[in-house]
C-alpha positions as CSV (number, residue, x, y, z in Angstrom):
1,M,88.0,60.5,145.9
2,A,85.5,63.3,145.7
3,T,81.9,62.4,146.5
4,S,78.8,63.7,144.6
5,R,78.0,65.9,147.7
6,H,81.5,67.4,147.6
7,I,81.2,68.2,143.9
8,K,77.8,69.8,144.4
9,A,79.2,71.9,147.3
10,F,82.2,72.9,145.2
11,V,79.9,73.9,142.2
12,A,77.7,75.9,144.6
13,C,80.7,77.7,146.0
14,V,82.0,78.6,142.6
15,A,78.5,79.9,141.7
16,V,78.4,82.1,144.8
17,L,81.9,83.5,144.0
18,A,81.0,84.2,140.4
19,A,77.8,85.9,141.4
20,T,79.7,88.0,144.0
21,A,82.3,89.0,141.4
22,T,79.5,89.9,138.9
23,T,77.7,92.0,141.5
24,T,80.9,93.7,142.5
25,A,81.8,94.4,138.8
26,T,78.2,95.7,138.2
27,A,78.4,97.9,141.2
28,T,81.6,99.6,140.2
29,P,80.5,102.8,138.5
30,D,82.1,104.0,135.3
31,P,83.9,107.3,136.3
32,L,83.3,108.6,132.7
33,A,79.7,107.5,132.5
34,R,78.3,111.1,132.1
35,F,80.7,111.6,129.2
36,H,80.2,108.3,127.5
37,G,76.4,108.5,127.8
38,Q,76.0,112.2,127.0
39,H,73.4,113.3,124.4
40,V,75.1,114.6,121.2
41,D,73.3,117.6,119.7
42,W,74.0,117.4,116.0
43,H,73.2,120.7,114.3
44,A,74.1,122.8,111.3
45,C,77.8,123.6,110.9
46,A,77.8,127.2,109.7
47,L,78.3,129.7,112.6
48,G,77.3,132.6,110.5
49,P,77.1,133.9,106.9
50,G,80.9,134.4,106.7
51,D,81.7,130.8,107.9
52,Q,82.9,129.3,104.6
53,L,83.9,126.0,106.1
54,G,80.6,125.6,107.9
55,R,78.6,126.5,104.8
56,K,80.6,123.9,102.7
57,L,79.8,121.3,105.4
58,D,76.2,122.2,105.4
59,A,76.0,122.1,101.6
60,A,77.5,118.6,101.6
61,G,74.8,117.4,104.1
62,A,77.2,117.2,107.1
63,D,76.3,118.2,110.6
64,C,78.3,119.3,113.6
65,A,78.3,118.9,117.4
66,D,80.3,119.8,120.5
67,I,81.0,117.0,123.0
68,T,82.0,117.5,126.5
69,V,85.2,115.8,127.9
70,P,87.1,116.1,131.2
71,L,90.0,118.5,131.2
72,D,91.8,116.0,133.5
73,Y,90.9,112.3,133.1
74,A,92.2,111.6,136.5
75,D,89.6,114.0,137.9
76,P,86.5,113.4,135.7
77,G,84.3,115.3,138.2
78,G,86.4,118.5,137.7
79,R,86.6,121.0,134.9
80,T,85.4,120.2,131.4
81,L,86.0,121.4,127.9
82,T,84.4,120.8,124.5
83,V,85.7,119.1,121.4
84,A,84.2,120.1,118.1
85,L,83.0,117.4,115.6
86,S,81.7,117.2,112.1
87,R,79.9,114.2,110.6
88,L,79.0,113.1,107.1
89,K,76.7,110.2,107.7
90,A,76.8,106.8,105.9
91,T,74.3,106.5,103.2
92,D,74.9,102.8,102.3
93,T,73.2,101.5,105.4
94,A,73.3,97.9,104.1
95,H,77.1,97.9,104.2
96,R,77.6,100.4,107.0
97,V,80.9,99.9,108.9
98,G,80.6,102.6,111.6
99,P,82.4,105.8,112.4
100,L,85.7,106.6,110.7
101,L,87.6,109.3,112.7
102,L,89.8,111.6,110.6
103,N,92.9,113.5,111.7
104,D,95.0,115.8,109.5
105,G,98.1,115.9,111.6
106,G,99.9,118.9,113.0
107,P,100.2,118.7,115.9
108,A,97.2,121.1,116.3
109,G,95.8,120.5,112.9
110,P,92.1,121.3,112.7
111,S,90.2,118.4,111.0
112,L,86.5,119.4,110.8
113,H,87.0,119.8,107.0
114,M,88.2,116.3,106.4
115,P,84.9,114.6,105.8
116,L,84.6,116.8,102.7
117,T,88.1,116.1,101.3
118,K,88.4,112.4,102.2
119,S,84.9,111.5,100.9
120,K,86.2,112.5,97.4
121,A,89.2,110.2,97.7
122,M,87.1,107.3,99.2
123,G,84.4,107.5,96.5
124,E,81.6,104.9,97.1
125,V,83.5,103.6,100.1
126,A,82.7,106.8,101.9
127,D,79.0,105.8,101.8
128,R,79.8,102.9,104.3
129,Y,81.1,105.2,107.0
130,D,80.0,108.0,109.3
131,L,83.0,110.3,108.5
132,I,84.0,112.2,111.6
133,G,86.1,115.3,111.6
134,M,87.6,116.3,114.9
135,D,89.2,119.6,116.1
136,P,91.4,118.2,118.9
137,R,91.2,119.7,122.3
138,F,92.2,123.4,122.4
139,V,92.3,123.5,118.5
140,G,90.0,125.2,116.0
141,R,86.4,125.2,117.2
142,S,87.1,123.2,120.3
143,T,87.8,125.0,123.6
144,P,90.5,127.4,122.5
145,L,94.0,128.1,123.6
146,D,96.1,131.1,122.5
147,C,99.4,132.0,124.2
148,G,99.4,135.5,122.7
149,W,102.4,135.0,120.5
150,D,101.8,138.2,118.6
151,L,105.1,138.5,116.7
152,G,107.8,136.0,115.7
153,S,105.6,133.1,116.7
154,A,106.7,130.7,114.0
155,P,106.4,127.2,115.6
156,L,109.6,126.1,113.8
157,R,112.5,128.5,114.0
158,S,116.1,128.3,112.9
159,A,119.1,128.9,115.2
160,G,120.7,131.5,112.9
161,A,124.2,131.9,111.5
162,N,126.2,132.6,114.7
163,R,126.2,132.4,118.5
164,A,124.8,135.9,118.8
165,A,121.8,134.9,116.6
166,Y,121.4,131.7,118.7
167,R,121.3,133.7,121.9
168,Q,118.3,135.6,120.5
169,E,116.6,132.3,119.9
170,V,117.2,131.3,123.6
171,A,115.5,134.5,124.6
172,V,112.6,134.0,122.2
173,A,112.1,130.4,123.4
174,R,112.1,131.5,127.1
175,D,109.7,134.4,126.4
176,L,107.3,132.2,124.4
177,A,107.2,129.5,127.2
178,G,106.6,132.2,129.7
179,R,103.7,133.6,127.8
180,C,102.0,130.2,127.6
181,E,102.5,129.6,131.3
182,R,101.1,133.0,132.2
183,A,98.1,132.6,129.9
184,H,97.2,129.0,130.4
185,G,99.4,127.4,133.0
186,D,96.5,125.8,134.7
187,V,95.6,123.7,131.6
188,L,99.0,123.1,129.9
189,P,99.5,119.8,131.7
190,Y,96.4,118.4,129.9
191,V,97.3,119.7,126.3
192,T,98.7,116.3,125.3
193,T,98.4,113.6,122.8
194,R,97.4,111.0,125.4
195,N,94.4,113.2,126.5
196,T,93.4,113.7,122.8
197,A,93.4,109.9,122.5
198,R,91.2,109.7,125.5
199,D,88.9,112.2,123.9
200,M,88.7,109.9,120.9
201,D,87.4,107.1,123.1
202,V,84.7,109.3,124.5
203,I,83.7,110.1,120.9
204,R,83.6,106.4,120.2
205,A,81.3,105.8,123.2
206,T,79.0,108.8,122.4
207,L,78.6,107.5,118.9
208,G,77.5,104.1,120.3
209,A,80.4,102.2,118.6
210,D,82.3,99.3,120.0
211,T,85.3,100.1,117.8
212,L,86.6,103.2,116.1
213,S,88.0,103.1,112.6
214,Y,90.7,105.7,112.0
215,L,92.6,107.6,109.2
216,G,95.4,109.8,110.4
217,Y,98.2,111.7,108.6
218,S,101.7,112.6,109.8
219,Y,101.4,113.5,113.6
220,G,97.9,112.0,113.3
221,T,99.6,108.6,112.9
222,Y,101.3,109.1,116.3
223,L,97.9,110.0,117.7
224,G,96.5,106.8,116.3
225,E,99.3,104.7,117.7
226,V,98.8,106.2,121.2
227,Y,95.1,105.4,120.9
228,T,95.9,101.7,120.2
229,Q,98.1,101.6,123.3
230,L,95.6,103.3,125.7
231,F,92.6,101.4,124.3
232,P,93.7,98.0,123.0
233,G,91.1,96.2,120.9
234,R,88.9,99.3,120.3
235,T,90.3,100.2,116.8
236,G,88.5,99.0,113.7
237,R,90.0,99.6,110.3
238,M,93.1,101.8,110.7
239,V,95.1,103.7,108.0
240,L,98.2,105.6,109.0
241,D,99.7,107.8,106.3
242,G,103.1,109.4,106.7
243,V,104.0,107.1,109.6
244,M,105.7,108.7,112.6
245,S,107.4,106.2,114.9
246,P,107.2,107.1,118.6
247,E,111.0,106.9,118.9
248,R,111.3,109.9,116.5
249,Y,108.7,112.1,118.2
250,S,110.4,115.2,119.5
251,P,109.7,118.9,120.1
252,T,111.1,120.0,116.8
253,L,109.5,117.1,114.9
254,L,112.2,117.4,112.2
255,R,115.1,116.2,114.2
256,G,116.6,113.2,112.4
257,A,115.0,114.2,109.1
258,E,117.8,116.7,108.1
259,A,119.2,114.4,105.4
260,A,115.8,113.8,103.9
261,N,115.0,117.5,103.7
262,E,118.4,118.4,102.2
263,G,117.8,115.6,99.6
264,A,114.4,117.1,98.8
265,L,116.0,120.5,98.4
266,R,118.6,119.1,95.9
267,A,115.8,117.3,94.0
268,W,113.8,120.5,93.8
269,A,116.9,122.4,92.7
270,S,117.4,120.0,89.8
271,W,113.7,120.5,88.9
272,A,114.1,124.3,89.0
273,A,117.3,124.2,87.0
274,A,115.5,122.3,84.2
275,R,113.1,125.3,84.1
276,H,115.7,128.1,84.3
277,A,114.0,129.9,81.4
278,T,110.8,130.2,83.5
279,Y,112.2,130.9,87.0
280,G,115.7,132.2,86.4
281,L,117.2,130.6,89.5
282,G,120.1,128.9,87.8
283,A,120.7,126.6,84.9
284,T,122.3,123.8,87.1
285,R,121.4,122.3,90.4
286,G,124.5,123.9,91.9
287,Q,123.5,127.3,90.6
288,V,120.0,127.0,92.1
289,L,121.4,126.0,95.4
290,A,123.8,129.0,95.3
291,T,120.7,131.2,94.8
292,V,119.2,129.7,98.0
293,R,122.4,130.2,99.8
294,H,122.5,133.8,98.7
295,I,119.0,134.4,100.1
296,L,119.9,132.8,103.4
297,D,123.2,134.8,103.7
298,A,121.4,138.0,102.9
299,A,118.7,137.4,105.6
300,A,121.5,136.7,108.1
301,R,123.0,140.1,107.4
302,K,119.7,142.0,107.4
303,P,116.0,140.8,107.3
304,L,114.4,140.7,103.9
305,R,111.8,143.3,103.2
306,I,108.7,141.7,101.7
307,G,106.1,144.3,100.7
308,E,105.2,147.0,103.3
309,D,104.2,144.6,106.1
310,Y,106.9,141.9,106.5
311,L,110.5,141.5,107.5
312,L,111.7,138.0,107.0
313,D,114.8,137.1,109.1
314,E,117.2,134.2,109.3
315,H,115.2,132.5,112.0
316,V,111.9,132.3,110.1
317,L,113.2,132.1,106.4
318,P,114.3,128.4,106.6
319,A,110.8,127.4,107.7
320,V,109.4,129.0,104.6
321,L,111.8,127.1,102.4
322,I,111.4,123.8,104.2
323,G,107.6,124.2,104.1
324,G,107.8,124.1,100.3
325,L,109.7,120.8,100.3
326,G,107.0,118.5,101.5
327,S,105.9,117.4,98.0
328,D,107.5,116.5,94.7
329,L,104.4,117.3,92.7
330,D,105.0,119.9,90.0
331,E,102.4,122.3,91.3
332,R,104.1,122.4,94.7
333,R,107.5,122.7,93.3
334,A,106.4,125.5,91.0
335,S,105.0,127.4,94.0
336,L,108.3,127.1,95.8
337,A,110.2,128.2,92.7
338,A,108.0,131.3,92.4
339,T,108.6,132.1,96.1
340,V,112.4,131.7,95.8
341,R,112.5,133.9,92.8
342,L,110.8,136.6,94.8
343,L,113.0,136.1,97.8
344,A,116.1,136.3,95.5
345,R,115.0,139.8,94.5
346,A,114.4,140.8,98.1
347,A,117.9,139.5,98.9
348,D,119.3,141.9,96.3
349,R,117.3,144.6,98.2
350,E,114.9,145.1,95.4
351,P,111.3,146.2,96.4
352,V,109.0,143.2,96.1
353,E,105.4,142.4,96.8
354,P,104.5,139.0,98.1
355,S,102.4,136.6,96.1
356,E,99.1,135.6,97.7
357,T,100.7,132.3,98.8
358,L,103.7,133.9,100.4
359,A,101.6,136.6,102.0
360,G,99.5,134.0,103.7
361,Q,102.6,132.2,104.9
362,L,104.2,135.3,106.3
363,E,101.0,136.5,108.0
364,F,100.8,133.2,109.7
365,L,104.4,133.0,110.7
366,L,105.0,136.7,111.7
367,T,101.8,138.1,113.1
368,S,99.1,137.2,115.7
369,V,97.2,135.3,113.0
370,G,99.3,132.2,113.7
371,S,99.6,132.7,117.4
372,A,96.9,130.2,118.4
373,S,98.1,127.5,116.1
374,A,101.8,128.0,117.1
375,G,101.0,127.9,120.8
376,Q,98.8,124.9,120.5
377,M,101.4,122.9,118.5
378,T,104.1,123.8,121.0
379,A,101.9,123.0,124.0
380,I,101.2,119.5,122.6
381,V,104.8,118.5,121.9
382,C,106.1,120.1,125.1
383,G,103.3,118.4,127.1
384,D,104.2,115.0,125.5
385,V,108.0,115.0,125.6
386,A,110.4,116.2,128.2
387,E,113.3,118.3,126.9
388,R,115.5,120.2,129.5
389,R,118.9,119.5,127.9
390,G,120.6,122.8,128.7
391,V,120.8,125.7,126.3
392,G,124.3,124.9,125.2
393,S,123.5,121.5,123.9
394,Y,121.3,122.8,121.1
395,W,124.0,125.1,119.8
396,R,126.5,122.2,119.8
397,A,124.0,120.1,117.9
398,V,123.3,122.9,115.4
399,Q,127.1,123.4,114.8
400,A,127.6,119.7,114.4
401,S,124.9,119.5,111.7
402,R,125.5,122.8,109.9
403,E,128.1,121.7,107.4
404,R,126.2,118.6,106.1
405,F,122.8,120.2,106.4
406,P,123.1,123.9,106.1
407,L,119.3,124.6,105.7
408,A,117.7,121.8,107.8
409,G,120.4,121.4,110.5
410,P,120.0,124.7,112.3
411,L,116.2,124.4,112.0
412,A,115.8,120.8,113.2
413,N,118.3,121.2,116.1
414,N,117.4,124.6,117.4
415,I,116.2,125.3,120.9
416,T,112.4,125.3,121.5
417,P,110.2,126.6,124.3
418,C,110.1,123.1,125.6
419,E,113.4,123.7,127.2
420,F,111.6,126.1,129.6
421,W,108.4,124.1,130.0
422,D,107.3,122.3,133.0
423,R,107.9,118.5,132.9
424,P,105.1,116.5,131.2
425,A,102.5,115.3,133.6
426,E,102.8,111.8,132.1
427,A,105.7,109.8,130.6
428,P,105.8,109.5,126.8
429,T,103.7,106.6,125.4
430,V,105.7,103.4,124.9
431,L,104.1,101.1,122.3
432,D,104.1,97.4,123.2
433,N,101.1,96.2,121.3
434,D,100.4,94.8,117.8
435,A,97.6,96.5,115.9
436,P,96.3,95.5,112.5
437,A,96.7,98.6,110.3
438,L,97.6,99.7,106.8
439,L,100.7,101.8,107.0
440,V,101.3,104.1,104.0
441,A,104.7,105.7,103.4
442,A,106.9,107.2,100.7
443,T,110.6,106.3,100.5
444,G,111.6,109.9,100.2
445,D,109.2,111.5,102.7
446,P,111.0,114.5,104.1
447,R,108.8,114.9,107.2
448,T,108.2,111.4,108.6
449,L,111.1,109.2,107.6
450,Y,110.4,105.9,105.7
451,A,112.6,104.2,108.3
452,G,109.9,105.1,110.9
453,A,107.3,103.3,108.8
454,Q,109.5,100.3,108.5
455,A,110.0,100.3,112.3
456,M,106.3,100.4,112.9
457,R,105.7,97.6,110.4
458,E,108.2,95.5,112.4
459,Q,106.7,96.4,115.7
460,W,103.2,95.6,114.5
461,P,103.5,92.2,112.7
462,S,99.7,92.3,112.0
463,S,100.1,95.5,110.0
464,R,100.9,95.8,106.3
465,L,103.1,98.5,104.7
466,L,102.1,100.2,101.4
467,T,105.2,101.9,100.0
468,V,105.4,104.5,97.3
469,D,108.9,104.0,95.8
470,G,110.8,107.0,94.8
471,A,108.4,109.7,96.0
472,R,109.5,112.7,98.0
473,Q,106.0,113.2,99.3
474,H,104.4,113.7,102.7
475,G,100.8,112.6,102.7
476,L,99.8,110.1,100.0
477,Y,96.2,108.8,100.1
478,G,93.9,111.2,98.4
479,E,96.7,113.8,98.1
480,Y,99.3,112.5,95.7
481,G,97.1,111.5,92.8
482,N,98.5,108.0,92.9
483,T,95.8,105.6,91.7
484,C,97.7,102.6,93.0
485,V,97.7,104.0,96.5
486,D,94.1,105.2,96.5
487,E,92.7,101.9,95.2
488,R,94.6,99.8,97.7
489,V,93.6,102.0,100.7
490,N,90.0,102.0,99.5
491,A,90.0,98.2,99.1
492,Y,91.0,97.8,102.7
493,L,88.5,100.4,103.9
494,R,85.8,98.6,101.9
495,T,86.5,95.0,103.0
496,G,88.4,95.4,106.3
497,R,90.9,92.8,104.9
498,L,94.6,93.8,104.9
499,P,96.7,92.7,102.0
500,A,98.4,89.3,102.4
501,H,101.8,90.9,102.2
502,D,103.4,94.4,101.9
503,L,102.8,96.2,98.7
504,T,104.7,98.8,96.6
505,C,103.4,101.5,94.3
506,E,105.6,103.4,91.9
507,A,105.7,107.2,92.2
C-alpha cells in the first residue's frame, strides 16, 4: 500500500515533469512567428485615378493591405511573397463575430472585390463581420505570375474534330508548360491550393483571430476544404457554395461534368427555341442544337472571323459556349443566345462585329490579356494534381465521350499542360475530418456536380446541405436571386447555428 510519503514524492515527480514539458513547449519557437506577428499596414485601396476597383472599395469605406508570407512553408526563412487583402470592417461591434474570408473560386479568381458584392447579399449580417477579400498568392494584386501565353492561352481548350487537330493540342500543351517552366520554374512548386490555405492561416493570425469564418464558391469550396484539413478546429462559420468534392478535382475541372453540361445545353436550346422570333436560332430544341452543331463544324473547317481582330477556332469555341451555360437565369441565357446568333452568321462566313460581351471574352481567351490568369489557373491545378497519363490516353477518352457529349466531351477530356508539368511537390489533400459547414448546391449545377455536394455532406456529418431543386446554376448565395437561399445562409451567418436538418429551396 502506498504511504503518504510515496504519494507526495509521486506528485512532486509529476509536477517536475509537467514543468519540464511546459518549459520545453515554451522554448520551442514558432517558425512562422515573424509572419503571424507582422504589423498589417491598412491603407487606401486605389492605386491611382484609373483604379476603378480601388476607388469603389475606398468609397465603400474599405481598406487594403499586403501581408508577407513564405514562398515555401518548409523554409520560412527563405524567399517571401505578398498576398493582397481588402477589408470592410464590422460596424455592429456589439455582435461582432470576427473575420469572414471570401473566395470567388477559379482557380486563380481575384477576390478583393468580394466585400463589396457580398455585403449586399448579407444585408445587416455584414455589419457583424470584418469582410476580407483575398487575391490568392500569384493572383491579382498579390505577387504576380505570368507565363507569357500571348496567343491561344485559353485555360480550357477542346481537342478538336480529328486526330490531326488533337496533335495540335498536344503541341500547344507542351509549349504552354515549357513557357511556364522557363518563366517561373523556381516558384511553380509553391503555386498550390495547400500553400494558399497556409496563407489563409497566416491571415487569421495577423488579424488576431482564433478562428476564421469562410465563404467560398466553386474552386473556393475546395480551398476551404483543404484549410479544414490542414488546420482543424480553426474554422468558424463556413459556407461552401457550388461544392467541389476533392475526388472530382482534376486539371480540366470539367471532367465528369459532361452530362450536366450537355443537359444545360439542351435546356438552353429549349429556352432559345421558345424565343425563335427574337433570336432566329430555330423553332425547336433540335433546330437550335443543329445551329450549334453547324457553328462547331464550320469552325473545324476554318476558324470563324469575328470582327477585324479575332479568329475563333475549334479549340477555343467550345469554351465560349460552355462558358454561357453556367446559369439558367434569363439574362445569362439571353446573352448566350445573342452570342450564338452572331456566331451562326460568322459560320456562314458573313462579316460580323463582336458584341461588347463577346469581344471581352475573345480578348481574354485569344490575346495576352488573359495570359496571367490562364497561367495562374493552370499552375495551381498542375501543382495540385499529378497527371502524366500519356498523350494517347486523352485522345481515347475524347473519342469515347464524343458521341454522347459532342460539345463537352472533347473539352473535358482534352490534354492539358499538366501532362508536361513536374510532379507536384505534395500529394493531393485527402479529407478525413468532419467540419460543421453549410453546403449550398443546385441539383443541375453544370460545373460542380450535385453528387459532389452530397458526397461532402456524407463525409462531414456535422454539416448541412441546402439544395436548390431544379436549378441549373453555378453559384447561388447572393447570385441567383433566390430569397430562400439568401435568407437561410444569412440566418446561419447571423447565429452560427446550422439548421437541424438538410433544407431544400425551389428554383
